[in-house]
C-alpha positions in Angstrom: -61.6 -29.4 -118.6 -59.7 -26.7 -120.5 -61.6 -24.3 -122.7 -60.8 -23.8 -126.5 -59.7 -20.2 -125.6 -57.2 -21.3 -123.0 -55.9 -24.0 -125.4 -55.6 -21.4 -128.2 -53.6 -19.1 -125.9 -51.2 -21.9 -124.8 -50.8 -23.1 -128.4 -50.1 -19.6 -129.7 -47.4 -19.0 -127.1 -45.8 -22.3 -128.1 -46.1 -21.6 -131.8 -44.6 -18.1 -131.5 -41.6 -19.5 -129.6 -40.8 -22.3 -132.0 -42.4 -21.5 -135.4 -42.9 -17.8 -135.8 -44.7 -18.0 -139.2 -47.3 -20.5 -138.2 -50.8 -19.3 -137.3 -53.4 -21.3 -135.3 -56.6 -21.4 -137.3 -58.9 -23.4 -135.0 -59.0 -25.1 -131.7 -61.9 -27.5 -131.0 -62.7 -29.7 -128.1 -64.8 -32.7 -129.1 -65.6 -35.1 -126.3 -62.2 -35.8 -124.6 -60.2 -34.8 -127.7 -58.5 -31.5 -128.6 -58.2 -30.8 -132.3 -55.8 -28.0 -133.4 -55.5 -26.7 -137.0 -52.5 -24.6 -138.0 -51.6 -22.9 -141.3 -48.4 -21.4 -142.8 -47.0 -20.3 -146.1 -44.1 -22.3 -147.5 -41.8 -21.7 -150.5 -40.8 -25.2 -151.8 -37.4 -25.6 -153.7 -37.7 -24.6 -157.3 -41.0 -22.9 -156.5 -40.8 -20.5 -159.4 -40.3 -23.3 -161.9 -42.5 -26.2 -160.6 -45.3 -24.4 -158.7 -47.3 -21.5 -160.1 -47.3 -18.5 -157.8 -44.3 -19.5 -155.7 -45.4 -19.8 -152.1 -48.1 -22.4 -151.1 -50.3 -22.6 -148.1 -49.7 -25.6 -145.9 -52.4 -26.6 -143.4 -51.9 -29.2 -140.7 -54.3 -30.7 -138.2 -53.5 -32.7 -135.0 -55.6 -34.2 -132.3 -54.8 -35.5 -128.8 -56.7 -37.3 -126.2 -55.9 -37.4 -122.5 -56.9 -40.4 -120.6 -56.3 -40.4 -116.9 -56.7 -43.4 -114.7 -55.7 -43.2 -110.9 
């Protein structure tokens, strides 16, 4: 089974390649599931008018389970 550190390194390489401004915040392995949390700052359209402070922090979490059957 892969360690959280190894998953974090692989995820960081992928993120740097495709989404430079995204940071991996956490990588957890829970049973057979990997849960990754990432965060970035976004500036929505009309951010000066509709949202105070302009840029907002966006956090996303995703999980995956690998099931292998021979």
